[in-house]
C-alpha positions in Angstrom: -12.2 -55.5 226.4 -14.7 -53.2 228.0 -12.7 -52.0 231.0 -9.8 -49.6 231.6 -8.9 -46.5 229.6 -10.7 -46.5 226.3 -10.3 -43.4 224.1 -13.1 -41.6 222.3 -11.1 -41.1 219.1 -11.2 -37.8 217.2 -11.9 -37.8 213.5 -9.2 -35.8 211.7 -10.3 -33.7 208.7 -8.2 -32.1 206.0 -9.5 -29.8 203.3 -13.0 -30.9 204.1 -12.3 -34.6 203.8 -11.7 -37.3 206.4 -7.9 -37.7 206.8 -7.7 -41.5 206.9 -3.9 -41.4 207.0 -4.0 -39.3 210.2 -6.4 -41.8 211.7 -4.0 -44.6 210.9 -1.2 -42.7 212.7 -3.3 -42.1 215.7 -4.2 -45.7 216.0 -0.5 -46.7 215.9 0.3 -44.1 218.5 -2.4 -45.4 220.8 -1.1 -48.9 220.5 2.4 -47.6 221.5 0.9 -45.6 224.4 -0.9 -48.7 225.8 -4.4 -47.4 225.3 -6.9 -50.2 226.4 -9.3 -49.6 223.5 -10.5 -47.2 220.8 -14.0 -45.9 220.3 -14.2 -44.2 216.9 -17.1 -42.1 215.5 -18.7 -41.2 218.7 -19.5 -37.7 220.0 -15.8 -36.8 220.0 -15.4 -38.3 216.5 -18.0 -35.9 215.2 -20.4 -38.6 214.1 -23.3 -36.2 213.3 -21.3 -34.5 210.5 -19.9 -37.5 208.7 -22.0 -39.2 206.1 -22.8 -42.9 206.1 -20.0 -43.8 203.7 -17.4 -41.9 205.7 -18.8 -43.3 208.9 -18.3 -46.8 207.6 -14.8 -46.1 206.2 -13.6 -44.6 209.5 -14.7 -47.7 211.4 -13.0 -50.0 208.8 -9.8 -47.9 208.8 -9.5 -48.1 212.6 -10.3 -51.8 212.8 -7.8 -52.6 210.0 -5.0 -50.4 211.4 -5.6 -51.8 214.9 -5.2 -55.3 213.5 -6.2 -56.9 216.8 -3.6 -55.0 218.8 -6.3 -53.3 220.8 -10.1 -53.6 220.7 -12.3 -51.3 218.7 -15.8 -50.4 219.9 -17.4 -48.6 216.9 -19.8 -45.8 217.4 -22.8 -46.9 215.4 -25.6 -45.1 217.1 -28.3 -43.1 215.3 -31.6 -41.6 216.0 -33.2 -43.9 213.4 -33.1 -47.5 214.6 -32.8 -48.9 211.0 -29.7 -46.7 210.4 -28.1 -47.9 213.7 -28.7 -51.5 212.7 -27.2 -50.9 209.3 -24.0 -49.3 210.8 -23.7 -51.9 213.5 -24.0 -54.7 210.9 -21.2 -53.0 208.9 -19.0 -52.7 212.0 -19.5 -56.4 212.8 -18.7 -57.4 209.2 -15.4 -55.4 209.2 -14.3 -56.9 212.5 -15.2 -54.4 215.2 -15.2 -55.9 218.7 -18.3 -54.0 219.9 -20.5 -51.1 219.2 -21.3 -47.9 221.1 -25.0 -47.0 220.9 -26.1 -43.5 221.9 -29.6 -42.7 223.0 -31.6 -41.6 219.9 -31.2 -37.8 219.8 -33.8 -35.1 218.9 -36.8 -37.4 218.6 -36.9 -37.9 222.5 -38.3 -41.4 222.7 -40.0 -42.7 225.8 -38.3 -45.2 228.1 -40.2 -47.9 226.2 -39.0 -46.4 222.9 -35.4 -46.5 224.2 -35.8 -50.1 225.3 -37.2 -51.2 221.9 -34.5 -49.2 220.0 -31.6 -50.9 221.8 -33.3 -54.3 221.9 -33.9 -54.2 218.1 -30.2 -53.5 217.5 -29.2 -56.3 219.9 -31.6 -58.7 218.2 -30.5 -57.8 214.7 -26.7 -57.9 215.2 -24.8 -60.3 217.4 -22.1 -57.9 218.6 -21.4 -56.7 222.1 -23.1 -53.4 222.8 -22.2 -50.5 225.0 -25.1 -48.2 225.8 -24.3 -44.5 225.8 -26.3 -42.2 228.0 -25.6 -38.5 227.5 -28.8 -36.5 228.0 -27.0 -33.1 227.6 -26.5 -34.1 223.9 -29.6 -36.2 223.2 -32.4 -34.5 225.1 -33.4 -37.8 226.8 -32.0 -39.9 229.6 -31.9 -43.6 229.9 -33.4 -44.5 233.3 -31.6 -47.0 235.5 -34.6 -49.3 235.4 -34.4 -49.3 231.6 -30.7 -50.0 231.7 -31.4 -52.9 234.1 -34.1 -54.2 231.7 -31.7 -54.0 228.8 -29.0 -55.7 230.8 -31.0 -58.9 230.5 -30.1 -59.0 226.8 -26.9 -61.0 226.3 -25.4 -58.6 223.6 -25.6 -55.6 226.0 -22.5 -55.6 228.1 -21.8 -52.1 229.3 -23.1 -48.5 229.7 -21.2 -45.3 229.2 -22.5 -43.0 231.9 -22.3 -39.3 230.9 -25.1 -37.9 233.0 -22.7 -36.5 235.6 -24.7 -38.1 238.3 -23.2 -40.4 240.9 -26.7 -41.4 242.0 -27.5 -42.6 238.4 -24.4 -44.7 238.3 -25.0 -46.1 241.7 -28.6 -47.1 240.8 -27.5 -48.9 237.7 -24.8 -50.8 239.7 -27.4 -51.7 242.3 -29.9 -53.0 239.7 -27.7 -55.0 237.3 -24.2 -56.3 236.6 -23.4 -54.3 233.5 -20.0 -52.8 233.2 -20.3 -49.0 233.9 -17.8 -46.7 232.1 -17.4 -43.0 232.9 -18.3 -40.7 230.1 -16.7 -37.7 231.9 -13.0 -37.6 232.4 -13.1 -35.5 235.5 -15.6 -37.9 237.2 -13.7 -41.1 236.4 -12.2 -41.5 239.9 -15.5 -41.0 241.8 -17.4 -43.2 239.4 -14.9 -45.9 239.7 -15.1 -45.5 243.5 -18.8 -46.5 243.4 -18.1 -49.4 241.0 -17.4 -48.2 237.5 -14.6 -50.1 235.7 -13.1 -47.5 233.5 -13.7 -44.5 231.1 -14.3 -43.7 227.5 -12.0 -40.7 227.6 -11.6 -37.4 225.7 -8.4 -36.4 227.5 -7.0 -39.8 226.5 -6.5 -38.4 223.0 -3.8 -36.2 224.5 -2.3 -38.1 227.5 -3.4 -41.7 227.3 -0.7 -43.0 229.6 -1.7 -40.5 232.4 -5.4 -41.4 232.1 -4.5 -45.1 232.1 -2.5 -44.6 235.2 -5.6 -43.5 237.0 -7.8 -46.3 235.8 -5.2 -49.0 236.4 -4.7 -47.7 239.9 -8.4 -47.8 240.7 -8.8 -51.2 239.2 -5.9 -52.4 241.4 -7.4 -50.8 244.5 -4.6 -48.2 244.8 -6.8 -45.2 245.6 -3.9 -43.0 246.7 -2.2 -43.4 243.3 -5.4 -42.8 241.5 -6.1 -39.6 243.5 -2.6 -38.4 242.6 -3.3 -39.0 238.9 -6.7 -37.4 239.2 -5.3 -34.2 240.7 -2.8 -33.9 238.0 -5.3 -34.5 235.2 -8.2 -32.5 236.6 -7.2 -29.0 235.2 -6.6 -30.6 231.7 -10.0 -32.4 231.9 -11.8 -29.2 232.7 -10.1 -27.0 230.0 -10.9 -29.6 227.3 -14.6 -28.7 227.8 -14.2 -25.0 227.9 -16.2 -25.1 224.6 -18.2 -27.9 223.0 -16.3 -31.1 222.6 -14.3 -31.9 220.4 -13.4 -28.3 219.6 -10.8 -27.9 222.5 -9.3 -31.4 222.2 -8.7 -31.1 218.5 -7.1 -27.7 219.0 -4.9 -29.1 221.8 -3.9 -32.0 219.6 -2.7 -29.6 216.9 -0.9 -27.5 219.5 1.1 -30.5 220.7 1.7 -31.9 217.2 -0.6 -34.9 217.3 -2.7 -33.5 214.5 -1.5 -31.5 211.4 -5.0 -29.8 211.3 -7.6 -29.1 214.0 -10.3 -28.8 211.2 -13.9 -29.3 212.3 -17.1 -29.5 210.3 -19.9 -27.0 210.7 -21.7 -26.4 213.0 -18.4 -27.0 215.0 -16.3 -23.9 214.8 -12.7 -22.9 215.8 -11.9 -22.3 219.4 -12.4 -18.7 220.4 -9.1 -16.7 220.8 -9.6 -16.1 224.6 -10.3 -19.8 225.1 -7.4 -20.8 222.9 -5.1 -18.8 225.2 -6.5 -20.5 228.3 -6.0 -23.9 226.6 -2.4 -23.1 225.7 -1.7 -22.0 229.2 -3.1 -25.3 230.6 -1.0 -27.3 228.2 2.1 -25.4 229.2 1.4 -25.9 232.9 0.8 -29.6 232.3 4.2 -29.8 230.5 2.8 -30.6 227.0 4.1 -27.4 225.5 
């Protein structure tokens, strides 16, 4: 459930509202594409700009539409522990297979605060948890020693590593047996080379089969095939972060016809014209346009 090519699902909007019909279509498409799992309402799903009711309904929609055809790891993190517990309870109640818990953002807790936050959620809700460490977004990093301490809790089964540090991932793998998942598409191959078991992917919103080819090859020990997939994917991985995620990926999904609208919510804005041209060129070179 927590290995392979999982997709950090975008949240489609239409006329200011969440487009639940578009979410249903995306879920069906990912099932057809062979995606190993879906992770709605994370960073890529614009979790900071959906309200609690929308957040819950997005999770429920993805779980219902998936209908057991692929696992759903719901983004239920928050910078208030009580809110994270509330969202995680809801995810469990509607049938999610796990939760993704980001480090509390803005309030910059200590390592003890981080431990107590995640431990409180694990104690309150019996649902497998994936820790999510992305200090570039949250302002605080989850230390390997804290990850190892949390790994002693049975509900905590994996960590999404988005620090960009091979050393960080290696230290985690040396200290505990949690599943490590890449949080950066372009680093998936090297992270899996040191022991990670997959990725929670942004580029998988566009080309899930190609990203899955890379993770499947690495899990099978076919490094040459994985390197070939990595080299093909690398320019696309880079251009999708030419501006803040998920601005480029939503723009790309509209360009290739996967979304009717690339609408975002403020403070996310449209891709700048010069970057839109670079994105279009990359999609053309990849063969998507």
